[in-house]
C-alpha positions in Angstrom: 0.9 -13.0 -22.5 0.5 -9.6 -20.9 3.4 -9.4 -18.4 4.9 -6.0 -17.9 8.7 -5.6 -17.6 10.4 -2.4 -16.4 14.2 -2.4 -16.8 16.2 0.6 -15.2 13.4 3.1 -16.0 14.3 6.7 -15.4 12.3 9.8 -15.8 13.9 13.3 -15.7 11.9 16.5 -16.1 14.0 19.4 -17.5 17.6 19.3 -16.4 17.2 18.6 -12.7 14.1 16.9 -11.4 14.7 13.1 -11.3 11.2 11.7 -10.8 12.1 8.0 -11.2 15.4 6.3 -10.4 16.3 3.0 -12.1 12.9 1.4 -11.6 13.2 -2.3 -12.3 10.8 -5.2 -11.7 8.4 -7.5 -13.6 4.7 -7.6 -13.3 3.5 -11.2 -14.0 0.8 -12.1 -16.4 -2.6 -11.9 -14.6 -1.0 -10.4 -11.5 -2.6 -7.6 -9.4 0.3 -5.2 -8.7 -0.2 -2.2 -6.5 2.1 0.9 -6.5 1.9 2.6 -3.1 3.8 5.4 -1.4 3.3 9.0 -0.2 2.4 11.9 -2.5 5.2 12.7 -4.9 6.9 9.3 -4.7 6.6 8.7 -8.5 3.9 6.0 -8.5 1.5 7.8 -10.8 4.4 8.8 -13.1 5.4 5.1 -13.4 1.8 4.2 -14.2 1.6 6.9 -16.9 4.8 5.7 -18.4 3.4 2.2 -18.7 0.3 3.8 -20.4 2.4 5.8 -22.7 1.2 9.2 -21.4 4.7 10.0 -20.2 7.9 9.6 -22.2 10.7 7.4 -20.8 14.0 9.2 -20.3 16.0 6.0 -20.3 15.5 2.3 -19.7 13.2 -0.3 -21.4 9.5 -1.0 -20.9 8.0 -4.2 -22.4 4.4 -5.3 -22.4 3.8 -8.9 -23.4 7.5 -9.1 -24.4 7.2 -6.3 -26.9 9.3 -3.1 -26.4 6.9 -0.2 -26.2 9.0 2.8 -25.3 8.0 4.6 -28.5 4.6 2.9 -29.0 1.5 5.2 -28.9 -0.9 4.7 -26.0 -3.7 3.5 -28.3 -1.4 0.7 -29.6 -0.3 -0.7 -26.3 -3.5 -2.7 -25.7 -4.1 -1.3 -22.2 -7.1 0.4 -20.6 -7.0 3.0 -17.9 -9.4 3.9 -15.0 -8.8 7.3 -13.5 -9.5 9.0 -10.2 -12.1 11.1 -12.0 -14.8 8.9 -13.7 -14.5 10.9 -17.0 -17.9 9.8 -18.2 -19.8 11.6 -20.9 -22.7 13.3 -19.2 -24.9 13.4 -22.2 -24.5 9.6 -22.9 -26.3 6.8 -21.2 -24.5 4.1 -19.2 -24.8 1.8 -22.2 -23.4 4.4 -24.6 -20.5 5.2 -22.2 -19.5 1.6 -21.9 -19.8 1.0 -25.7 -17.9 4.2 -26.7 -14.4 2.6 -27.1 -15.9 -0.3 -29.2 -17.7 2.2 -31.5 -14.4 4.0 -31.9 -12.7 0.7 -32.8 -15.4 0.1 -35.5 -16.7 -3.2 -34.1 -20.1 -4.5 -35.5 -23.2 -3.3 -33.6 -24.2 -6.9 -32.7 -20.8 -7.6 -31.1 -20.9 -4.2 -29.3 -24.3 -5.0 -27.8 -23.2 -8.4 -26.7 -20.1 -7.2 -25.0 -21.9 -4.3 -23.2 -24.6 -6.7 -21.9 -21.9 -9.1 -20.7 -20.0 -6.4 -18.8 -23.2 -4.9 -17.4 -24.1 -8.3 -15.9 -20.6 -8.7 -14.5 -20.7 -5.3 -12.8 -24.5 -5.4 -11.9 -25.3 -2.5 -14.1 -28.0 -4.1 -16.2 -30.9 -2.1 -14.7 -28.9 1.2 -15.1 -28.0 0.9 -18.8 -30.4 3.6 -19.9 -29.6 6.1 -17.1 -27.2 9.0 -17.5 -24.2 9.6 -15.1 -26.0 12.4 -13.2 -28.5 9.9 -11.9 -25.9 7.5 -10.6 -24.2 7.2 -7.2 -20.4 7.6 -7.0 -19.9 3.8 -6.7 -22.2 3.2 -9.8 -20.2 5.8 -11.8 -17.0 4.1 -10.9 -18.4 0.7 -12.0 -19.4 2.3 -15.3 -15.8 3.7 -15.7 -14.5 0.2 -15.0 -17.0 -1.3 -17.5 -15.7 1.0 -20.2 -12.2 -0.4 -19.6 -13.3 -4.0 -19.3 -15.4 -4.1 -22.4 -12.3 -3.6 -24.6 -10.8 -6.9 -23.2 -7.3 -5.3 -23.0 -4.0 -7.0 -22.2 -3.7 -4.9 -19.0 -5.7 -2.6 -16.7 -4.1 0.5 -15.3 -5.9 2.2 -12.4 -4.8 5.5 -10.9 -6.4 6.0 -7.5 -9.9 5.1 -8.7 -11.5 5.1 -5.3 -10.2 8.4 -4.0 -13.5 10.2 -4.7 -15.6 7.8 -2.7 -16.6 7.9 1.0 -14.8 5.5 3.4 -17.6 2.9 3.6 -18.0 2.8 -0.2 -14.2 2.5 -0.7 -14.1 -0.6 1.4 -17.0 -2.2 -0.7 -15.5 -1.1 -4.0 -11.9 -2.4 -3.3 -13.4 -5.8 -2.5 -15.4 -5.7 -5.7 -12.3 -4.6 -7.8 -10.1 -7.3 -6.3 -12.8 -10.0 -6.9 -13.4 -8.8 -10.4 -9.7 -8.8 -11.3 -9.3 -12.4 -10.1 -12.4 -13.4 -12.1 -11.0 -11.8 -15.3 -7.4 -12.8 -14.6 -6.1 -9.6 -16.4 -2.8 -8.1 -15.5 -3.6 -5.0 -13.4 -1.5 -2.2 -12.1 -3.1 -0.1 -9.4 -1.9 3.1 -7.9 -2.9 4.3 -4.4 -1.5 6.3 -1.5 -3.6 4.2 1.0 -1.5 1.3 2.4 -4.7 -0.5 3.6 -5.9 -0.6 0.0 -2.6 -1.8 -1.2 -2.4 -4.6 1.4 -5.9 -5.9 0.9 -6.0 -5.8 -2.9 -2.6 -6.6 -4.3 -1.0 -9.9 -5.1 2.2 -8.0 -4.7 2.9 -4.4 -3.6 5.7 -2.0 -4.8 6.5 0.5 -2.1 8.0 3.7 -3.5 9.6 6.8 -1.9 11.2 9.8 -3.6 11.2 8.1 -7.0 13.1 5.1 -5.7 11.6 1.6 -5.4 12.0 0.5 -1.7 10.6 -3.1 -1.9 8.4 -5.3 -4.0 6.8 -8.2 -2.2 3.6 -9.9 -1.1 1.6 -7.9 1.5 2.4 -10.5 4.2 6.1 -10.3 3.5 6.1 -6.5 3.5 4.5 -6.7 7.0 6.7 -9.4 8.4 10.0 -8.7 6.7 10.3 -5.1 5.6 13.6 -4.2 4.0 14.1 -0.9 5.7 12.7 1.6 8.2 10.5 3.4 5.7 8.7 0.3 4.5 8.3 -0.9 8.1 6.6 2.3 9.1 4.6 2.8 5.9 3.0 -0.7 6.0 0.7 -1.2 8.9 -1.9 1.0 10.6 -1.2 2.5 13.1 2.4 2.7 12.1 5.3 0.7 13.6 6.9 2.4 16.7 10.5 3.0 16.0 13.1 3.9 18.6 16.8 3.9 19.2 17.9 1.1 21.5 20.9 -0.9 22.7 21.3 -4.6 22.5 23.8 -6.3 24.8 23.7 -10.0 24.4 20.0 -10.9 24.7 19.2 -7.8 26.8 17.5 -4.9 25.0 17.6 -1.5 26.6 14.8 0.8 25.5 14.8 4.1 27.3 14.8 3.2 31.1 13.4 -0.3 30.4 15.3 -3.5 30.0 14.0 -6.9 28.9 15.2 -10.2 27.4 14.9 -10.9 23.7 13.8 -14.5 23.0 16.4 -16.9 21.6 14.2 -17.6 18.6 14.7 -14.0 17.4 18.5 -14.7 17.1 17.8 -17.8 15.1 16.3 -15.9 12.2 18.4 -12.8 12.7 21.8 -14.5 13.2 23.8 -11.3 12.7 22.5 -10.1 16.1 24.2 -13.0 17.9 27.0 -11.9 20.3 25.8 -8.3 20.3 27.9 -6.2 22.7 26.3 -2.8 23.5 25.2 -2.6 19.9 23.2 0.4 18.8 20.1 -0.6 16.9 16.7 0.8 15.8 14.0 -1.4 17.2 10.5 -1.5 15.7 7.4 -2.6 17.7 4.1 -2.8 16.0 1.1 -1.5 18.0 -0.6 -4.9 17.9 2.4 -6.5 19.6 2.0 -4.3 22.7 -0.8 -4.9 25.1 -1.9 -4.4 28.7 0.3 -6.6 30.9 -2.5 -6.7 33.5 -4.6 -8.7 30.9 -1.9 -10.4 28.8 1.2 -10.9 30.9 4.5 -11.3 29.0 8.1 -12.1 29.9 9.0 -8.9 28.2 7.4 -5.9 29.9 8.0 -2.1 29.9 6.5 0.7 32.0 5.5 3.9 30.4 3.2 6.9 31.2 0.0 7.0 29.3 -0.6 10.3 27.4 -3.8 9.5 25.6 -6.4 6.7 25.2 -8.5 6.4 22.1 -11.4 3.9 22.9 -12.6 2.4 19.6 -15.0 -0.2 21.1 -13.3 -3.3 19.7 -9.9 -2.0 20.9 -8.2 0.9 22.5 -5.3 2.9 21.0 -3.0 3.8 23.9 -0.4 6.5 23.4 2.7 6.0 25.6 5.8 8.0 26.4 8.4 5.2 26.6 11.3 7.6 27.1 13.5 6.4 24.3 14.8 8.5 21.3 12.2 8.4 18.6 13.2 7.6 15.0 11.7 9.5 12.0 10.7 6.9 9.4 11.3 9.4 6.6 7.6 10.0 5.8 5.7 12.6 7.9 2.4 10.6 7.4 3.9 7.4 8.8 4.2 8.4 12.4 1.4 9.5 14.7 1.8 13.1 15.9 -0.1 13.9 19.1 2.2 16.7 20.3 4.9 14.3 21.7 7.5 13.2 19.3 8.3 10.2 21.5 4.7 8.9 21.7 4.3 5.2 21.0 1.0 3.7 20.0 -0.2 0.4 21.5 -3.2 -1.6 20.5 -4.8 -2.6 23.9 -7.6 -4.9 24.6 -11.0 -3.1 25.1 -11.0 -4.7 28.6 -8.0 -2.6 29.6 -8.7 0.0 32.3 -5.7 2.2 31.8 -6.3 6.0 31.5 -4.3 9.0 30.5 -1.9 9.8 33.4 -1.5 6.2 34.5 1.8 4.4 34.4 1.0 1.4 32.3 2.6 -2.0 32.4 3.0 -2.9 28.7 3.5 -6.5 27.6 5.7 -6.7 24.5 5.6 -9.6 22.1 9.4 -9.7 21.9 9.4 -12.4 19.2 7.9 -9.9 16.8 10.5 -7.2 17.3 12.1 -5.7 14.2 15.7 -4.5 14.2 17.4 -2.0 11.8 20.9 -0.6 11.3 21.0 3.0 12.7 23.1 4.4 9.7 21.7 2.5 6.7 18.2 2.0 8.2 18.1 -1.4 6.6 16.8 -4.5 8.3 19.1 -6.7 10.3 18.9 -10.4 9.5 
């Protein structure tokens, strides 16, 4: 068993900086868990505490059921892959992968067998005699992973391992890592600031902000049922549009626009029933707003177009919908094009709207999200 359990973990630096606040959740045996959040949210600190590279101020950490708060990193049976490849430049690929096995004193025959097996898995067989300087970034990252895999640890810990790669290679490598993890079935904790990486790789994702765990769930549930405004805006690209609105019965007032919310929304959000001029934060994802001239809807708004980004397969249309804009609490979560009230809609490439037009926008009202203005938590 290699489940990882965190119970009310706290980390305080000095006398004042509280880096992690009561972090509690379990990582299941064989699960691919991703920690995601903006810079400084505590995700790397949490990973380093699991590795034993940071001390725990309070709380309990268990790996495979064993309390490891005071266990040295070398005795925790984990392997780390860092953002920097940390390869020995004077050693060949074979020697780099084999290094931890030599340090463990394994027989030469077993070392050779394990290295060959890992090289085949990672498609490094033809590169075993090369040195790191002769490898591409993706090949170096595979060597770093091979050095971790060859140990056959109870868990892998990966700290932003793809950050040094270009965009195209990152897409390829994240698919390879996810596929490899499923093949090996080893508990894996992966840290990233990229929510697309988190959503495409993780069995579950832990969203963090300011040292506080916001939500742990499957990628699909984070997208469909975010617990609060921060998670709603952080998950999804482009970010969810968030505005102050008023709900009166089934009528939603958004700026100067009014439209009816479908009855089905009230079935799975029963606390909204009987609303009388209720102040809410409404969230609309860009993919749930389209050109009404192409895809008509019973829920439509009109808004001036401030910018159109034609991407070929779709157009990102920026709109001033005239409603008070809501800060999600993360400066990277909301698009900034010089108008704090700009909403982003994902229009069909067939749309002919241009900057300066008054667009008719079809809203998929069944996909609206509602949040309490004060607590910023989801309304269900």
